[in-house]
C-alpha positions in Angstrom: 97.3 140.0 242.8 99.3 140.4 246.0 102.5 138.2 245.0 101.9 140.5 241.5 102.3 143.6 243.8 104.8 142.4 246.2 107.1 141.7 242.9 106.6 145.5 241.7 107.3 146.8 245.3 110.4 144.4 245.1 111.1 145.8 241.4 110.8 149.4 242.2 113.0 148.9 245.6 115.9 147.5 243.0 115.4 150.3 240.9 115.9 152.9 243.5 118.8 151.1 244.7 120.6 150.8 241.3 120.2 154.6 240.7 121.7 155.0 243.8 124.2 152.6 243.2 125.2 154.4 240.2 124.4 157.7 240.4 125.4 158.5 244.5 123.9 160.5 247.0 120.5 161.9 245.0 117.5 164.3 246.6 114.2 162.4 246.5 112.8 164.4 243.9 116.0 163.4 241.8 115.1 159.7 242.6 111.7 160.1 241.3 113.1 161.6 237.8 115.4 159.4 237.5 113.5 156.3 238.1 110.4 157.5 236.9 108.4 156.1 240.2 106.0 158.7 241.9 107.1 161.0 244.5 104.9 158.8 246.9 106.2 155.5 246.1 109.9 157.2 246.1 109.3 158.3 249.6 107.6 155.8 251.5 110.4 153.1 249.8 113.1 155.1 250.7 111.6 155.6 254.6 111.5 151.6 254.8 115.1 151.6 253.7 116.1 154.5 256.2 114.6 152.5 259.0 116.6 149.2 258.1 119.3 151.3 257.7 120.0 150.5 254.1 120.0 154.4 253.4 121.2 157.2 255.2 120.5 160.9 254.8 123.1 163.5 253.7 123.1 167.2 253.7 123.1 168.2 250.2 125.3 170.2 248.4 123.1 172.9 247.7 122.5 173.4 251.5 125.5 175.7 251.1 123.8 178.1 249.2 121.3 180.3 250.7 117.9 179.4 250.5 114.7 179.6 252.4 112.8 176.5 254.1 113.6 173.2 255.1 117.3 172.1 253.8 117.5 169.6 251.0 118.8 166.0 252.3 120.3 163.6 249.9 119.7 160.4 250.4 122.7 157.5 249.8 123.6 154.1 250.2 124.6 153.3 254.3 128.8 152.2 253.8 127.7 150.3 257.4 124.8 148.2 256.0 127.1 145.3 255.0 130.1 144.8 253.6 131.2 142.3 250.4 135.0 140.5 249.7 136.3 140.5 246.6 139.2 138.6 245.6 141.4 137.6 242.7 143.2 134.4 242.3 146.5 134.3 239.4 149.5 132.7 238.8 151.4 133.1 242.1 149.3 136.2 243.3 146.2 136.2 245.4 144.8 139.5 246.3 141.6 140.8 248.6 139.6 143.8 248.7 136.9 145.0 251.4 134.2 146.9 249.7 131.5 148.5 252.2 128.0 148.6 250.9 128.4 152.1 249.1 131.2 150.9 247.0 134.0 151.9 248.8 137.4 149.6 249.3 138.0 150.0 252.9 140.7 147.3 253.1 143.3 145.6 250.2 145.8 143.2 250.6 147.8 141.1 247.7 150.3 138.4 248.7 152.6 135.9 246.7 151.4 132.3 246.6 152.8 129.2 245.1 150.0 128.5 242.9 151.6 125.7 240.9 152.0 123.7 244.0 149.0 124.1 245.9 146.2 122.3 246.1 142.6 123.1 246.4 142.5 123.5 250.5 145.9 125.2 249.8 144.5 127.8 247.3 141.6 128.3 249.3 144.0 129.1 252.9 145.9 131.4 250.8 142.9 133.7 250.0 141.3 133.2 253.3 144.6 134.7 255.2 144.7 137.7 252.8 141.1 138.3 253.1 141.4 138.3 256.9 144.0 140.3 256.1 142.2 142.8 254.6 139.1 143.0 257.4 142.2 143.8 259.8 143.2 146.5 257.2 139.6 147.9 257.1 138.6 150.6 259.9 136.0 150.3 262.1 132.5 150.2 262.2 132.6 147.6 259.2 129.0 146.1 258.1 128.5 142.6 258.5 130.4 140.5 255.7 127.3 139.0 253.3 129.1 137.6 250.4 132.6 136.5 248.8 132.9 136.9 244.8 136.0 135.5 243.6 137.4 136.0 239.9 140.2 133.0 239.2 142.5 132.7 236.2 140.4 129.3 234.7 137.8 127.5 233.6 134.7 127.6 236.1 131.6 125.7 236.4 128.0 127.0 235.3 127.1 127.3 239.1 130.0 129.6 239.8 130.6 127.0 242.6 134.7 125.5 241.3 137.2 125.9 239.3 137.1 123.1 237.0 140.8 123.6 234.8 143.0 126.6 235.6 146.9 127.2 234.2 148.3 127.8 237.5 148.1 124.8 239.1 148.1 121.3 238.5 145.0 120.8 240.3 141.7 120.6 238.8 137.7 120.8 240.4 138.6 122.6 243.3 135.4 123.9 244.9 136.8 126.8 246.0 133.4 128.5 246.7 132.6 126.1 249.0 135.9 126.3 250.8 135.7 130.0 250.9 132.1 130.1 252.8 132.6 127.8 254.9 135.7 129.7 256.4 133.7 132.5 256.5 130.2 131.2 256.8 128.7 133.7 254.2 127.9 132.7 250.5 130.9 132.9 248.1 130.8 132.4 244.5 133.6 132.3 241.8 133.8 133.9 238.2 136.5 133.6 235.5 138.7 136.8 236.1 137.8 137.8 232.8 134.3 138.1 232.6 134.6 140.3 235.9 137.0 142.3 233.9 134.2 142.7 231.2 131.8 143.5 233.9 134.0 146.1 235.1 134.6 148.2 232.3 131.0 147.8 231.3 130.0 149.7 234.3 133.0 152.0 234.9 132.6 153.4 231.0 129.4 152.5 229.6 129.9 155.0 226.7 132.4 153.0 225.1 131.4 149.3 226.6 127.7 148.8 226.6 125.5 146.2 224.6 128.4 144.2 223.4 132.0 144.4 223.5 135.4 142.0 224.4 137.9 142.5 227.3 140.9 140.6 226.2 143.5 139.5 228.9 147.1 139.9 227.5 149.2 138.6 230.3 151.0 135.4 230.9 148.0 134.1 229.8 145.1 134.8 227.1 141.8 135.0 227.8 138.5 136.8 227.1 135.6 138.1 228.8 132.7 138.5 226.6 129.3 140.6 226.7 126.9 139.9 224.1 123.2 142.0 224.0 124.3 142.9 227.6 124.8 139.6 228.6 128.1 137.9 229.4 128.8 134.6 227.3 129.4 131.4 228.7 129.3 127.9 227.9 127.3 125.3 228.2 128.4 123.9 231.8 131.6 125.9 232.2 132.6 129.6 231.8 133.8 128.4 228.4 135.3 131.9 226.2 138.9 130.0 226.0 140.3 132.6 223.7 143.8 132.1 224.3 143.3 128.3 223.6 141.9 128.4 220.2 143.8 126.9 217.8 145.8 129.7 215.6 149.1 127.0 214.1 146.7 125.1 211.3 149.5 122.3 211.9 148.7 123.0 215.3 148.9 119.3 216.7 152.1 118.3 215.1 154.2 121.5 214.8 152.6 124.4 216.7 154.1 126.6 219.6 153.6 124.9 222.8 151.5 126.1 225.3 150.8 125.8 228.8 147.6 124.0 228.7 149.7 121.3 226.9 148.5 121.5 223.8 150.4 123.3 220.3 149.4 125.5 218.7 147.1 128.0 220.9 146.7 131.7 220.7 148.3 132.0 223.9 151.4 129.7 222.7 152.0 133.0 220.4 150.7 135.8 222.9 151.2 135.3 226.3 154.2 137.0 227.6 156.0 133.5 228.0 155.5 133.3 224.1 156.8 136.6 223.3 159.9 135.9 225.8 160.6 132.7 223.8 160.3 133.9 220.5 162.4 136.8 221.1 164.8 134.8 222.7 164.9 132.2 219.7 163.9 129.5 221.8 162.4 126.3 220.4 158.4 127.1 219.9 158.1 123.8 221.7 159.9 124.4 225.0 158.6 124.5 228.1 157.1 127.9 228.6 158.9 130.3 231.4 156.9 130.8 234.8 155.8 133.7 236.0 157.6 136.2 234.1 157.5 139.7 235.9 156.0 143.0 234.5 160.1 144.4 234.2 161.4 141.8 232.2 158.3 142.4 229.5 158.9 145.9 229.9 162.2 146.0 228.7 161.8 143.4 225.9 159.1 146.1 224.4 161.8 148.8 224.8 164.0 146.5 223.1 161.3 146.2 220.1 160.7 149.3 219.5 164.1 150.6 219.4 165.7 147.5 217.2 163.4 147.6 214.1 163.0 144.7 212.7 164.8 142.6 215.0 163.8 139.3 217.1 161.7 141.5 219.6 159.8 142.9 217.1 159.1 139.6 215.2 157.7 138.4 218.3 155.3 141.0 219.0 153.9 141.2 215.7 153.8 137.4 215.3 151.5 137.9 218.9 149.5 140.5 217.0 149.0 138.7 214.9 147.6 135.3 216.4 145.6 137.8 218.6 143.9 139.2 215.2 143.2 136.0 213.6 141.2 134.9 216.7 139.2 138.2 216.8 138.2 138.0 212.8 137.0 134.6 213.6 134.9 135.9 216.6 133.5 138.7 214.6 132.8 135.9 211.9 130.4 134.5 214.8 129.2 137.6 216.5 130.0 140.7 214.1 132.9 142.9 215.0 132.3 144.7 218.3 134.8 146.9 220.3 137.6 145.1 222.4 139.5 146.0 225.2 143.0 144.8 225.4 143.8 144.5 229.2 146.8 143.5 231.2 150.6 144.1 231.1 150.7 142.8 227.6 148.4 146.1 226.5 151.4 148.1 227.6 153.0 147.0 224.3 149.5 147.6 222.6 151.6 150.4 220.4 153.5 147.0 218.6 150.8 144.7 218.4 147.8 147.0 217.4 148.9 147.1 213.5 149.5 143.1 213.1 145.8 142.7 214.8 144.5 144.8 212.3 146.1 143.3 209.4 145.2 139.9 210.2 141.3 140.7 211.0 141.7 142.6 207.6 138.9 143.7 205.5 136.6 141.3 204.1 133.2 140.9 202.2 130.7 140.7 205.2 131.4 144.0 206.7 134.4 143.6 208.9 136.2 146.5 208.7 139.5 146.8 210.3 140.5 150.2 210.8 136.1 150.3 212.6 137.0 148.5 215.0 137.2 150.5 218.3 140.1 148.9 220.6 141.3 150.1 224.1 144.2 149.5 226.3 144.1 149.5 230.4 148.0 148.2 231.3 146.4 146.8 234.9 143.8 144.5 235.2 143.8 143.5 238.8 141.4 146.7 239.9 139.6 145.8 236.9 138.9 141.7 238.6 138.0 143.5 241.7 136.1 146.2 240.7 133.9 143.3 238.8 133.9 140.7 241.6 132.6 143.8 243.8 130.0 144.4 241.5 129.2 141.2 240.8 128.1 141.1 244.8 127.1 144.5 245.6 124.4 143.7 242.5 123.5 140.4 244.4 122.9 141.9 247.9 120.8 145.0 246.3 118.4 142.4 244.2 118.2 139.4 246.3 118.9 140.4 250.1 117.8 144.3 250.8 115.4 144.2 248.3 114.4 140.2 248.6 112.5 137.8 246.9 109.8 136.6 249.4 111.8 133.2 250.2 114.4 133.3 252.5 117.3 133.5 251.3 119.8 130.1 251.5 123.3 129.9 251.2 122.6 127.7 248.4 120.0 129.6 246.7 122.2 132.8 247.1 125.3 131.3 245.3 123.0 130.4 242.3 121.5 134.5 242.2 124.9 135.4 242.3 125.7 133.6 238.9 122.6 134.5 237.9 122.9 137.8 238.2 
């Protein structure tokens, strides 16, 4: 009975932290209404959180109005209770943000790094340098760093510890979580960047992205974060959902375009930035991909596609859209149609891609009507990767640190909890 009572209390603690994180400062009465908890329960739990400095009292906006009696106060998450780090690693780019417990980004740094030549320790050092710079750029006082969450371009293991493979580096099986955790003395987890994007969209725009949807990254690489029935879809032993490496060309092994992964015929080999650039310049589709095309180059290419009618640039974007739509059609056959957010630099050319995407999805007897598939575009993926990593880390603190399980939280256990959250 005691254990069950403790479980109920922890669940109630988590509900209060969640509603404050979602809605911001609230009065005790508002918290009670939002959570369905009794006023006495809310008072008892919030009093303990105030004593431990997890929450703070702030003046209510209503205090500006004339009213009798005791001034009403609201409760808010204490920014100084803790801090977390949200990092992003992609081709030749590392970013680090420091986020306080209230969810505010208080320091952020973006650095260039040659990912193609760096090994695991080299990448971890670049990420650590960026994080130290972000910490230095943060105003004092800063709550203690409690967790590091990383979104990386590549396949990660299901435990959230290792980058198994990534097109941004020649090295594999990089234990980035251990390296970063050792460098800062706190638990660290990593996840595929597209999964972080999906989690950020779900948090930011719940009216559009709720139970089931996909975030498709259109950049130098093609990726997907997939949420089905409120759960991130992953593989048995890895992050999986390698949407960009589904085979598009029927004769891919013999004749298909060359992908950065080394295979032929992948969706990415037709829809990645390098693939669109390669096709627009009439290069051999089996020629090696160009590394790190800057966004301005792709913007100029898209402008030419819009101006030149059905020229090579237009056809390159059309080919990309058909490849993406064909792969989505296969996904819809497995899961039923779902809303899709197109994210990244490639989404800036969504006006060129949407028609061929919908054409390839088509209509079918299984209820798939392309015009009814909701599509959205977000041209900048990096804030979404950051926010997804931050949300994941803060959720871990809410659920397992400030409303903890009865057993002590070891670093390894916190990493496992971070993956399961």
